[in-house]
C-alpha positions as CSV (number, residue, x, y, z in Angstrom):
1,M,68.8,84.0,287.0
2,F,71.7,81.9,286.0
3,K,73.3,79.7,288.6
4,L,77.1,80.2,288.9
5,A,77.8,76.7,287.4
6,R,75.7,77.9,284.2
7,M,77.7,81.1,284.0
8,L,80.9,79.0,283.9
9,L,79.7,76.2,281.6
10,P,76.3,77.3,280.1
11,Q,75.7,74.0,278.3
12,Q,76.7,71.8,281.2
13,R,74.4,70.9,284.2
14,I,75.9,69.1,287.2
15,L,73.1,68.6,289.6
16,A,70.3,66.0,289.2
17,S,67.9,68.2,291.2
18,P,68.0,71.9,290.9
19,L,68.8,74.2,293.8
20,R,67.5,77.7,294.4
21,L,70.8,79.6,295.0
22,Q,71.7,83.3,295.1
23,R,73.0,84.7,291.7
24,L,76.4,86.1,292.9
25,I,77.4,88.1,289.8
26,S,75.3,90.1,287.6
27,T,74.9,88.8,284.1
28,S,73.2,91.7,282.7
29,D,75.2,93.9,280.5
30,E,72.7,96.9,281.0
31,V,74.0,99.6,283.3
32,N,71.4,101.3,285.2
33,S,72.3,104.9,285.8
34,E,69.3,105.4,288.4
35,P,70.1,105.1,292.2
36,I,70.7,101.5,293.1
37,L,67.7,101.2,295.4
38,K,65.3,102.3,293.0
39,S,63.8,98.7,292.3
40,M,64.0,95.4,294.3
41,D,64.6,93.6,291.0
42,T,67.9,95.0,290.5
43,T,71.2,93.4,291.6
44,I,74.3,94.9,293.4
45,G,77.5,93.2,292.1
46,G,75.2,90.3,291.1
47,L,73.5,90.0,294.5
48,P,69.8,90.7,295.1
49,T,69.6,94.3,296.1
50,E,67.3,93.0,299.1
51,L,70.2,90.8,300.5
52,V,72.9,93.7,300.3
53,N,70.5,96.1,302.1
54,E,69.9,93.5,304.8
55,Q,73.5,93.1,305.2
56,K,74.0,97.0,305.6
57,L,71.3,97.2,308.2
58,K,73.2,94.9,310.5
59,K,74.5,96.9,313.5
60,T,77.7,95.0,313.6
61,S,80.1,95.8,310.8
62,R,81.3,92.9,308.6
63,T,85.1,92.4,308.7
64,L,86.6,91.8,305.3
65,S,87.3,88.0,305.4
66,T,90.0,88.1,302.7
67,L,92.0,90.5,304.8
68,Q,91.3,90.1,308.3
69,N,88.8,87.5,309.4
70,H,89.5,83.5,309.3
71,S,86.6,82.0,310.5
72,V,87.6,78.8,308.9
73,P,89.9,76.8,311.3
74,I,93.5,76.9,310.3
75,A,93.8,73.2,309.9
76,A,90.9,73.2,307.5
77,R,92.6,76.0,305.4
78,V,96.1,74.8,305.2
79,T,96.0,71.6,303.5
80,V,99.7,71.3,302.3
81,S,102.0,69.9,305.0
82,K,105.6,70.8,305.2
83,D,106.5,67.5,304.4
84,E,104.4,67.4,301.4
85,S,106.0,70.7,300.1
86,R,109.6,69.5,301.0
87,D,109.0,66.2,299.1
88,F,107.7,68.2,296.0
89,M,110.6,70.5,295.9
90,A,113.1,67.4,296.4
91,V,112.2,66.4,292.8
92,F,112.8,69.9,291.2
93,P,116.7,69.3,290.9
94,D,116.0,66.0,288.9
95,L,113.5,67.9,286.7
96,V,116.2,70.5,286.0
97,R,118.8,67.8,285.5
98,D,116.5,66.0,282.9
99,I,115.6,69.0,281.0
100,T,119.5,70.3,280.7
101,T,120.3,66.8,279.8
102,V,117.9,66.8,276.9
103,T,119.1,70.4,275.9
104,K,122.6,69.4,275.7
105,T,121.6,66.6,273.2
106,Y,121.1,69.2,270.6
107,N,124.6,70.7,270.8
108,C,123.2,73.5,273.0
109,N,125.5,73.5,276.0
110,D,125.4,77.4,276.6
111,A,121.6,77.4,276.2
112,A,121.4,74.5,278.7
113,K,123.4,76.4,281.3
114,W,121.2,79.5,280.8
115,F,118.0,77.5,280.8
116,A,118.8,76.1,284.2
117,Q,119.0,79.6,285.6
118,V,115.6,80.4,283.8
119,L,114.2,77.4,285.5
120,Q,115.6,78.0,288.9
121,Y,114.4,81.7,288.9
122,N,111.0,81.3,287.6
123,V,109.5,77.7,288.2
124,P,109.8,77.0,291.9
125,R,109.4,80.4,293.7
126,G,105.7,80.6,294.0
127,K,103.3,78.9,296.3
128,K,103.4,75.7,294.0
129,N,99.6,75.2,294.8
130,R,98.9,73.8,291.3
131,G,101.6,71.2,291.4
132,I,101.1,70.0,295.0
133,L,97.3,70.0,294.1
134,T,98.2,67.3,291.6
135,V,100.1,65.2,294.0
136,L,97.3,65.6,296.7
137,T,94.5,64.6,294.4
138,Y,96.4,61.7,293.0
139,K,97.0,60.3,296.6
140,N,93.4,60.6,297.3
141,L,92.3,59.0,294.2
142,V,94.3,55.7,294.3
143,P,94.5,52.9,296.8
144,A,97.1,52.8,299.5
145,Q,98.8,50.0,297.9
146,D,99.2,51.8,294.7
147,L,101.0,54.8,296.6
148,T,104.6,53.4,295.6
149,P,107.5,55.8,295.8
150,E,107.7,55.4,291.8
151,N,104.1,56.3,291.3
152,I,104.2,59.2,293.8
153,K,107.2,60.6,291.7
154,L,105.3,60.2,288.6
155,A,102.5,62.5,290.3
156,Q,105.3,65.0,291.5
157,Y,106.7,65.1,287.9
158,L,103.3,65.9,286.6
159,G,102.9,68.5,289.3
160,W,106.0,70.0,288.3
161,C,104.6,70.1,284.5
162,V,101.8,72.2,285.7
163,E,104.1,74.6,287.5
164,M,106.2,75.0,284.1
165,L,103.0,75.7,282.4
166,Q,102.2,78.4,284.9
167,S,105.6,79.9,284.6
168,F,105.2,80.1,280.8
169,F,101.9,81.9,281.3
170,I,103.3,84.3,284.0
171,I,106.4,85.2,282.2
172,S,104.5,85.9,278.9
173,D,101.8,87.9,280.9
174,D,104.2,90.0,282.8
175,V,106.0,91.0,279.7
176,M,102.6,92.0,278.1
177,D,101.4,94.0,281.2
178,N,105.0,95.5,281.6
179,S,104.7,94.2,285.2
180,T,107.5,94.9,287.7
181,T,107.3,92.3,290.4
182,R,106.2,88.8,290.7
183,R,106.3,86.4,293.6
184,G,108.1,89.1,295.7
185,Q,111.1,89.5,293.3
186,P,111.5,91.4,289.8
187,C,109.7,90.0,287.0
188,W,111.9,87.8,284.8
189,H,111.9,90.3,282.0
190,K,113.1,93.1,284.4
191,V,116.1,91.2,285.4
192,E,119.5,92.6,284.3
193,N,120.6,91.3,280.8
194,V,117.1,89.4,280.3
195,G,114.7,91.9,278.8
196,L,112.7,90.4,275.8
197,T,114.9,87.2,276.0
198,A,112.2,86.3,278.5
199,I,109.9,85.6,275.6
200,N,112.1,82.8,274.2
201,D,112.7,81.7,277.6
202,A,109.0,81.2,278.2
203,L,108.7,79.3,275.1
204,M,111.5,76.8,276.1
205,I,109.9,76.3,279.4
206,E,106.7,75.3,277.6
207,N,108.3,72.8,275.4
208,A,110.4,71.5,278.0
209,M,107.4,70.4,279.8
210,Y,106.5,68.0,276.7
211,A,110.1,66.7,277.0
212,I,109.5,65.7,280.7
213,L,106.1,64.1,279.7
214,K,107.7,62.1,276.9
215,M,110.6,61.0,279.2
216,H,108.5,59.9,282.1
217,F,105.1,58.9,280.7
218,S,105.4,57.7,277.1
219,H,105.2,54.1,278.4
220,L,101.9,54.6,280.2
221,D,98.4,54.3,278.8
222,C,97.4,57.8,279.9
223,Y,100.3,59.4,277.9
224,V,98.2,60.6,274.8
225,A,95.5,61.8,277.1
226,L,97.9,63.8,279.1
227,M,99.7,65.1,276.0
228,E,96.2,66.1,274.5
229,L,95.1,67.7,277.8
230,F,98.1,69.8,278.1
231,H,97.9,71.1,274.5
232,E,94.1,71.7,274.9
233,I,94.5,73.7,278.2
234,T,97.3,75.7,276.9
235,Y,95.3,76.8,273.8
236,I,92.2,77.4,276.0
237,T,94.4,79.6,278.3
238,T,95.9,81.8,275.6
239,C,92.5,82.3,274.1
240,G,91.7,83.7,277.6
241,Q,94.8,85.8,277.5
242,S,93.7,87.0,274.0
243,L,90.3,88.0,275.5
244,D,92.0,89.8,278.5
245,Q,94.4,91.8,276.1
246,L,91.7,92.8,273.8
247,N,89.3,94.0,276.7
248,S,92.1,95.9,278.3
249,N,92.1,98.1,275.1
250,R,88.4,99.0,275.6
251,C,87.0,101.8,277.6
252,V,85.7,100.7,281.1
253,S,82.2,101.7,280.0
254,E,82.4,98.7,277.5
255,F,83.2,96.2,280.1
256,T,80.5,93.4,280.5
257,M,80.2,90.6,283.1
258,E,79.6,88.2,280.0
259,N,83.3,89.1,278.9
260,Y,84.7,89.0,282.3
261,K,83.3,85.4,283.0
262,A,84.8,84.2,279.6
263,I,88.2,85.8,280.5
264,V,88.1,84.1,283.9
265,E,87.1,80.7,282.6
266,N,89.5,80.5,279.9
267,K,92.5,82.4,281.3
268,T,92.4,81.2,284.9
269,A,90.0,78.4,285.7
270,Y,91.0,75.7,283.3
271,Y,94.7,75.5,283.9
272,S,94.7,76.5,287.7
273,F,92.0,74.1,288.9
274,Y,90.9,71.7,286.2
275,L,94.3,70.7,284.8
276,P,96.0,69.8,288.0
277,F,92.8,67.5,289.1
278,A,92.2,66.1,285.6
279,I,95.9,65.0,284.9
280,A,95.6,63.2,288.5
281,L,92.5,61.4,287.4
282,H,94.3,60.2,284.3
283,L,97.5,58.8,286.2
284,A,95.1,57.3,288.7
285,G,93.4,55.4,285.7
286,Y,89.9,57.1,285.8
287,K,88.2,56.4,282.5
288,D,84.5,57.7,283.4
289,A,83.7,60.7,281.4
290,E,81.1,61.7,283.7
291,A,83.4,61.8,286.6
292,F,85.7,64.2,284.4
293,R,82.5,66.3,283.6
294,Q,81.2,66.7,287.1
295,S,84.8,67.5,288.2
296,K,85.3,70.1,285.5
297,T,82.0,71.9,286.7
298,I,83.0,72.1,290.1
299,L,86.6,73.1,289.5
300,L,85.6,75.9,287.0
301,E,83.3,77.3,289.8
302,M,86.3,77.2,292.1
303,G,88.3,79.1,289.2
304,N,85.7,81.8,289.0
305,F,85.6,82.1,292.8
306,F,89.6,82.3,292.8
307,Q,89.7,84.9,290.1
308,V,87.3,87.3,291.9
309,Q,89.4,87.0,294.9
310,D,92.6,87.6,292.8
311,D,90.8,90.9,291.4
312,F,90.0,92.0,294.9
313,L,93.5,91.5,296.3
314,D,95.0,93.2,293.4
315,C,93.3,96.4,294.4
316,F,93.0,95.8,298.4
317,G,95.6,93.2,299.3
318,N,98.8,93.7,301.0
319,P,101.8,93.7,298.5
320,E,103.9,92.2,301.3
321,V,101.6,89.3,301.6
322,T,100.5,88.8,297.9
323,G,104.2,89.1,296.6
324,K,103.1,91.5,293.8
325,I,101.9,95.1,293.1
326,G,98.5,95.2,291.8
327,T,98.1,97.0,288.6
328,D,94.7,96.1,287.2
329,I,93.5,99.7,287.4
330,Q,96.5,101.0,285.5
331,D,96.4,98.2,283.0
332,N,92.6,98.8,282.2
333,K,91.9,95.2,283.2
334,C,88.3,93.9,282.8
335,S,88.2,93.0,286.6
336,W,85.2,92.1,288.7
337,L,85.7,95.2,290.8
338,A,85.5,97.5,287.5
339,V,82.6,95.6,286.0
340,V,80.6,95.8,289.5
341,A,81.5,99.3,289.7
342,M,80.0,100.3,286.6
343,Q,76.9,98.3,287.4
344,R,76.4,100.2,290.6
345,A,77.7,103.6,289.6
346,N,75.4,106.6,289.0
347,V,76.2,108.9,285.9
348,E,78.7,111.0,287.8
349,Q,80.5,108.0,289.3
350,K,80.6,106.4,285.9
351,Q,82.3,109.5,284.5
352,I,84.9,109.3,287.3
353,M,85.7,105.7,286.2
354,I,85.9,106.7,282.5
355,D,88.4,109.5,283.5
356,C,90.5,107.6,286.0
357,Y,90.4,103.9,285.0
358,G,93.4,102.7,282.8
359,K,95.5,105.8,283.7
360,E,98.9,105.7,285.2
361,E,98.8,108.7,287.3
362,P,98.7,107.6,291.0
363,A,95.9,110.3,292.0
364,K,93.5,108.7,289.5
365,V,94.5,105.1,290.6
366,E,93.6,106.2,294.2
367,R,90.5,107.9,293.0
368,V,89.2,104.7,291.4
369,K,90.1,102.8,294.8
370,E,88.0,105.4,296.9
371,L,85.2,104.9,294.4
372,Y,85.2,101.5,294.9
373,K,84.9,102.0,298.7
374,E,82.2,104.6,298.2
375,L,80.2,101.9,296.2
376,G,80.5,99.5,299.0
377,L,82.5,96.9,296.8
378,P,84.6,95.5,299.9
379,S,81.1,94.5,301.6
380,T,79.8,93.2,298.3
381,Y,82.9,90.9,297.8
382,A,82.7,89.8,301.5
383,I,79.2,88.6,300.8
384,F,80.1,87.2,297.5
385,E,82.9,85.2,298.9
386,E,80.9,83.5,301.5
387,E,77.9,82.7,299.3
388,S,80.1,81.3,296.7
389,Y,82.0,79.2,299.4
390,N,78.7,77.7,300.5
391,M,77.2,77.2,297.1
392,I,80.4,75.3,295.8
393,K,80.4,73.2,299.0
394,T,76.8,72.2,298.1
395,H,77.7,71.2,294.6
396,I,80.5,69.1,296.0
397,Q,78.2,67.3,298.3
398,Q,75.9,66.2,295.3
399,T,78.6,64.9,293.1
400,S,78.2,61.1,292.5
401,R,80.7,59.7,290.3
402,G,83.5,58.1,292.4
403,V,85.6,61.2,293.2
404,P,85.9,61.4,296.9
405,H,84.2,64.7,298.4
406,Q,87.1,65.4,300.5
407,T,89.4,65.8,297.4
408,F,87.1,68.9,296.3
409,L,86.8,70.2,299.8
410,Q,90.5,70.1,300.3
411,I,90.8,72.6,297.5
412,L,88.1,74.8,298.2
413,N,89.2,75.1,301.9
414,K,92.5,76.0,300.7
415,I,91.5,79.0,298.7
416,Y,88.6,80.3,300.9
417,Q,89.5,83.5,302.8
418,R,93.1,83.5,301.2
419,D,95.2,86.8,301.5
420,S,97.6,86.1,298.8
């Protein structure tokens, strides 16, 4: 059985002494059409059948943690203060001014005016977790005497670069998926007089990010490392997007956990978790390759955890809370729910998935959701969430190369039991 760390980074090992941990997602591509209780050697959603059955036998029902139960104290979950968020937002007008100034130097005044609107609509509207994570990580890594206003503002600029990269990705993704809402408002390409101009707008956001890096970081020793990292993560993420698109053209019966993990690692985990952390390490002056390696392993584990949550919320989350209407079923996405459903389903249930998954008709979408419930996927997910949290926390406690454990735990507690 593979550990979650090996599933994410097969050739990297983080722990000096191995742990016997539960396998949380099945890595098998074989789909067993026999009843799921036939053998104690089978897995259900990657969990040993014995464990799932034990949970089912409990007389008290398990409340879905992501939607209702918040057993982690509020103070532990909410790691971003209002002051931190306000200070981060206060830098955004400077960012827009810097970018429009650069744009105007190319005799593109109209484009600069338009681009300011693009930035205002798309970049600061989300939760800004990735950007603020960059700042918080930097503050946790450097001595108090180095937390000058100038250095903090550099960290904030880096955080906004991550948010710009995020905007580039989601604008492009929304066009490809023909999504309608994002962050509680119409997707940019759905706004009047935008349309497919959104594609060029996304490209402008991506390249403006490098203009900001040149303007504010070219005098620093870490400049080349930052540039290379942003380029590398952008390419990795677009590779993940390619995998996602290619898999969405396949029948649900062809979905595999191996493909799912590859999509998650490349499309989400690298840019959402490793990038903000790694650029903070660079800005803080870290040079130890082992510190980067250990951090990457843990952060990619978190990225996998985060994406499974995202897949669950796409189907079962409240759009008023998540800020978007889930379309994974209609879009034929290779999601955790779809893969696990095919692993657990009998022949008749698999045919329902084949007939209904990836279809636009509301009745077929609802039939898939009902099948997920019939297969017990909400309960399997709740167990997955708790087991993943405990395993990642154990890995954090076993790191040894200079990065404070609290820095990782701060991120983990932020995403645990989230509902949006």
